[in-house]
C-alpha positions as CSV (number, residue, x, y, z in Angstrom):
1,M,-118.5,-88.6,133.3
2,N,-122.0,-88.8,134.8
3,T,-123.8,-91.4,132.7
4,V,-127.6,-91.1,133.3
5,L,-129.3,-93.0,130.5
6,T,-128.2,-96.4,129.4
7,V,-129.7,-98.3,126.4
8,D,-128.5,-101.9,126.6
9,A,-129.0,-104.5,123.9
10,V,-132.4,-103.2,122.8
11,N,-134.2,-105.2,120.1
12,R,-137.5,-104.3,118.4
13,S,-139.4,-105.9,115.4
14,F,-142.5,-104.9,113.6
15,G,-144.0,-108.1,112.2
16,E,-141.2,-110.0,110.4
17,R,-139.0,-106.9,110.1
18,Q,-136.4,-106.3,112.8
19,V,-135.8,-102.6,113.1
20,L,-133.4,-102.5,116.1
21,K,-130.7,-105.1,116.7
22,D,-128.9,-105.1,120.1
23,V,-128.9,-101.3,120.2
24,S,-126.6,-100.1,123.1
25,F,-125.3,-96.6,124.0
26,T,-125.2,-94.1,126.9
27,V,-126.2,-90.5,127.4
28,T,-124.3,-88.3,129.9
29,A,-125.6,-85.4,132.1
30,G,-124.4,-82.0,131.0
31,R,-123.5,-83.2,127.5
32,L,-125.3,-83.1,124.1
33,T,-125.5,-86.4,122.3
34,G,-126.2,-86.4,118.6
35,F,-128.1,-89.5,117.3
36,V,-127.6,-89.7,113.5
37,G,-128.6,-92.1,110.8
38,A,-130.4,-92.3,107.5
39,N,-134.2,-92.3,107.3
40,G,-135.4,-95.7,108.6
41,A,-132.2,-96.4,110.5
42,G,-134.1,-96.8,113.8
43,K,-133.6,-93.4,115.5
44,T,-137.3,-92.6,116.1
45,T,-138.1,-96.2,117.3
46,T,-135.2,-96.0,119.8
47,M,-136.4,-92.7,121.1
48,R,-139.9,-93.9,121.5
49,I,-138.7,-96.9,123.5
50,I,-136.7,-94.6,125.8
51,L,-139.9,-92.5,126.4
52,G,-142.1,-95.6,126.9
53,V,-144.2,-94.9,123.8
54,L,-143.1,-98.3,122.5
55,A,-141.9,-101.4,124.3
56,A,-138.7,-103.2,123.5
57,D,-138.8,-106.9,122.5
58,A,-135.6,-107.4,124.4
59,G,-133.0,-105.4,126.2
60,T,-133.3,-102.6,128.8
61,V,-133.3,-98.9,129.2
62,T,-132.2,-97.5,132.6
63,W,-132.0,-94.1,134.3
64,R,-129.2,-93.7,136.8
65,G,-128.9,-97.5,137.0
66,Q,-132.6,-98.0,137.7
67,Q,-135.5,-99.3,135.6
68,L,-137.5,-96.5,134.1
69,T,-140.9,-95.8,135.7
70,R,-143.7,-93.4,134.8
71,E,-142.5,-91.1,137.6
72,T,-139.0,-91.1,136.1
73,R,-140.3,-90.3,132.6
74,Q,-142.2,-87.3,134.1
75,R,-138.7,-85.7,134.4
76,F,-138.0,-86.2,130.7
77,G,-138.8,-83.8,127.9
78,Y,-139.8,-85.1,124.4
79,M,-140.2,-83.4,121.1
80,P,-141.5,-85.8,118.4
81,E,-140.6,-85.2,114.7
82,E,-144.4,-84.9,113.9
83,R,-146.2,-81.8,115.0
84,G,-147.9,-82.7,118.4
85,L,-149.4,-79.5,119.6
86,Y,-153.1,-78.6,119.6
87,P,-153.6,-76.4,116.6
88,K,-156.6,-74.3,118.0
89,M,-155.0,-73.5,121.4
90,S,-152.8,-70.4,121.9
91,V,-149.1,-71.0,122.4
92,L,-149.2,-69.6,125.9
93,E,-152.3,-71.5,127.0
94,Q,-150.9,-74.7,125.7
95,L,-147.5,-74.5,127.3
96,V,-149.0,-73.5,130.6
97,Y,-151.3,-76.5,130.3
98,L,-148.4,-78.9,129.6
99,G,-146.4,-77.5,132.5
100,R,-149.4,-78.2,134.8
101,L,-149.5,-81.8,133.5
102,H,-145.9,-82.2,134.6
103,G,-146.8,-81.0,138.2
104,L,-146.1,-77.3,138.1
105,G,-148.4,-74.9,139.8
106,A,-150.3,-72.4,137.7
107,A,-148.1,-69.4,138.5
108,E,-144.9,-71.3,138.1
109,A,-146.0,-72.8,134.7
110,R,-146.9,-69.4,133.5
111,R,-143.6,-67.9,134.7
112,R,-141.6,-70.6,132.9
113,T,-143.7,-70.4,129.8
114,T,-143.2,-66.6,129.6
115,A,-139.4,-66.9,130.1
116,L,-139.1,-69.7,127.4
117,L,-141.1,-67.8,124.9
118,E,-138.9,-64.8,125.4
119,R,-135.7,-66.9,125.1
120,L,-137.0,-68.6,121.9
121,E,-138.1,-65.3,120.4
122,L,-141.8,-66.2,120.4
123,A,-143.1,-63.8,123.0
124,E,-145.0,-61.7,120.3
125,R,-146.8,-64.9,119.2
126,A,-147.8,-66.1,122.7
127,N,-151.5,-65.5,122.2
128,D,-151.7,-66.8,118.6
129,H,-153.2,-70.2,117.9
130,V,-150.6,-72.8,116.9
131,Q,-152.2,-73.3,113.5
132,K,-151.5,-69.6,112.6
133,L,-147.8,-69.9,113.2
134,S,-145.3,-70.5,110.5
135,L,-143.7,-74.0,110.4
136,G,-140.5,-72.6,111.9
137,N,-142.4,-71.0,114.8
138,Q,-144.5,-74.1,115.3
139,Q,-141.2,-76.0,115.7
140,R,-139.9,-73.5,118.3
141,A,-143.2,-73.8,120.2
142,Q,-142.8,-77.6,120.2
143,I,-139.3,-77.2,121.6
144,A,-140.7,-74.9,124.3
145,A,-143.2,-77.6,125.1
146,A,-140.4,-80.1,125.7
147,L,-138.5,-77.6,128.0
148,V,-141.3,-76.0,130.0
149,H,-141.0,-78.4,133.0
150,D,-137.2,-78.1,133.1
151,P,-136.5,-81.8,132.3
152,E,-133.4,-83.7,133.4
153,L,-133.3,-85.5,130.0
154,L,-134.3,-83.9,126.7
155,V,-135.1,-86.2,123.8
156,L,-135.5,-84.3,120.6
157,D,-136.4,-85.8,117.2
158,E,-135.2,-83.6,114.4
159,P,-135.4,-80.3,116.4
160,F,-133.9,-78.2,113.6
161,S,-136.4,-79.2,110.9
162,G,-138.0,-76.2,109.3
163,L,-135.9,-73.6,111.1
164,D,-134.2,-70.7,109.3
165,P,-130.6,-70.0,110.1
166,I,-131.4,-67.4,112.7
167,A,-133.8,-69.7,114.5
168,V,-131.3,-72.5,114.4
169,E,-128.8,-70.3,116.2
170,N,-131.4,-69.4,118.8
171,V,-132.3,-73.1,119.4
172,L,-128.6,-74.1,119.5
173,G,-128.1,-71.6,122.2
174,V,-131.0,-72.8,124.3
175,L,-129.8,-76.4,124.1
176,R,-126.3,-75.5,125.1
177,E,-127.7,-73.6,128.1
178,R,-129.7,-76.6,129.2
179,A,-126.7,-78.9,128.9
180,A,-124.6,-76.4,130.9
181,S,-127.2,-76.5,133.6
182,G,-126.8,-80.2,134.0
183,A,-129.5,-81.7,131.7
184,A,-128.7,-84.6,129.4
185,V,-129.7,-83.9,125.8
186,L,-130.2,-86.6,123.1
187,F,-131.2,-85.3,119.7
188,S,-131.5,-86.7,116.2
189,S,-130.8,-84.8,113.0
190,H,-130.0,-85.5,109.4
191,Q,-128.3,-82.1,109.3
192,L,-124.8,-83.4,110.0
193,E,-123.1,-79.9,110.0
194,L,-125.4,-78.9,112.9
195,V,-124.7,-82.0,114.8
196,E,-121.0,-81.5,114.3
197,R,-121.3,-77.9,115.8
198,L,-123.5,-78.9,118.7
199,C,-122.8,-82.4,119.9
200,D,-120.2,-83.5,122.6
201,D,-121.0,-87.2,122.0
202,L,-122.1,-89.1,118.9
203,V,-124.2,-92.2,118.2
204,I,-124.4,-93.5,114.6
205,I,-127.0,-96.0,113.7
206,A,-127.5,-97.8,110.4
207,D,-130.0,-100.6,109.6
208,G,-131.0,-100.8,113.2
209,T,-127.4,-101.4,114.5
210,I,-125.1,-99.0,116.3
211,R,-122.1,-98.6,114.1
212,A,-120.2,-96.1,116.3
213,A,-120.7,-94.4,119.7
214,G,-118.5,-92.2,121.9
215,D,-117.2,-88.7,122.3
216,R,-116.6,-86.8,119.0
217,A,-112.8,-86.4,119.3
218,T,-112.3,-90.1,120.0
219,L,-114.5,-91.1,117.0
220,R,-112.5,-88.8,114.8
221,D,-109.3,-90.5,115.7
222,Q,-110.8,-94.0,115.6
223,F,-112.6,-94.2,112.3
224,T,-110.8,-92.0,109.9
225,Q,-107.2,-92.3,108.6
226,P,-105.4,-88.9,109.2
227,R,-105.2,-86.6,106.3
228,Y,-102.6,-83.8,106.2
229,Q,-102.4,-80.3,104.9
230,V,-99.2,-78.3,104.1
231,E,-98.5,-74.7,103.0
232,V,-95.0,-74.1,101.8
233,G,-93.1,-71.1,100.5
234,G,-92.8,-72.5,96.9
235,D,-94.7,-75.0,94.8
236,A,-95.7,-78.1,96.7
237,G,-95.7,-80.4,93.6
238,W,-92.7,-82.3,94.9
239,L,-95.1,-84.2,97.2
240,R,-96.0,-86.3,94.2
241,D,-92.7,-88.0,94.4
242,E,-92.5,-88.6,98.1
243,P,-92.8,-92.3,99.2
244,G,-96.0,-93.2,101.1
245,V,-97.8,-90.0,100.0
246,T,-101.1,-89.9,98.1
247,L,-101.8,-86.4,96.9
248,I,-105.4,-85.4,97.3
249,D,-105.4,-81.8,96.3
250,L,-102.7,-79.4,95.0
251,D,-103.0,-75.7,94.6
252,G,-99.6,-74.1,94.2
253,R,-98.2,-73.7,97.7
254,H,-101.1,-75.6,99.4
255,A,-101.5,-79.4,99.3
256,T,-103.7,-82.0,101.0
257,F,-102.4,-85.6,101.1
258,D,-102.9,-89.0,102.7
259,L,-100.1,-91.1,104.2
260,D,-99.8,-94.8,103.8
261,P,-100.0,-96.9,107.0
262,G,-96.6,-96.8,108.8
263,A,-95.4,-93.6,106.9
264,D,-94.0,-90.9,109.2
265,D,-95.4,-87.4,108.9
266,Q,-92.2,-86.0,110.4
267,V,-90.3,-87.3,107.4
268,I,-92.6,-85.3,105.1
269,L,-92.2,-82.2,107.3
270,R,-88.4,-82.5,107.2
271,A,-88.6,-82.8,103.4
272,A,-90.7,-79.7,103.2
273,L,-88.3,-77.7,105.5
274,A,-85.4,-78.8,103.4
275,R,-87.0,-77.0,100.4
276,G,-87.7,-73.7,102.1
277,P,-90.1,-72.1,104.6
278,V,-93.2,-74.1,105.9
279,H,-96.1,-71.9,106.9
280,A,-98.5,-74.6,108.0
281,F,-98.3,-78.4,108.5
282,G,-100.6,-80.8,110.3
283,P,-103.4,-83.3,110.3
284,V,-106.9,-82.3,109.0
285,R,-109.7,-83.3,111.4
286,P,-112.3,-85.3,109.5
287,S,-115.8,-83.9,109.4
288,L,-118.8,-85.8,110.9
289,A,-120.1,-86.4,107.3
290,E,-116.8,-88.2,106.5
291,I,-117.0,-90.3,109.7
292,F,-120.7,-91.1,109.0
293,R,-119.9,-92.3,105.4
294,E,-117.0,-94.4,106.6
295,V,-118.9,-96.3,109.4
296,I,-122.1,-97.0,107.5
297,Q,-120.3,-98.6,104.6
């Protein structure tokens, strides 16, 4: 994998309160990395250090193995959680202006802005002042501002906040397209079901400490004991009496259960087959919410 951003042993305190403690993780080009944690866990502080808005007390942040510079950060796109656009400028005027700040010519900035507004379904509001937009449309305009210069790294703080389900799908599509084109995407969200749908890699932070980091499938295998589901031809109540089985849910022919460490799932499958047809049997993949709860305990 092509690791582009490396956060290594970053620490940060505000007064007597240490908010980041040896924070380390990587972000890979062409992949979407979800950065999740409760409010106050340290997500925004970490993102601001990556962007150079804040300085780390210790540790390093590097891009392709090199120390970050102002020129490097010009190739990044950032969307803060707080609204950051000028309320009395039109959406079109503002995005063109931001594109020019990133070094685009006037014609190219306008071309990219027009294409982005079409893609984010904001074209009809292009000449409206930002303050006249709904909160959801303001959020989409802010995402467009982070994208207008075609950044190599996107850092998005709560990009789905305030979006209705249709707008969420629209933004999800745009982020997937950017990753497919080779950009690295790091985004925070408290909406775990959206992170689960979108992310390739996951970083979980709690109390300023990274509790888990890696690709989603590996984390699922690493942090959660396998849980199984079975669907049989008759009643599945016999599972109550099987050694090593803890029954979680039973609904006639369907059952969900845990296995004690060392228990063999194939023994349970053979027991099911001995009683009649088995229509389904296998492990249940844990949700991101379940992994999150486990690792922050």
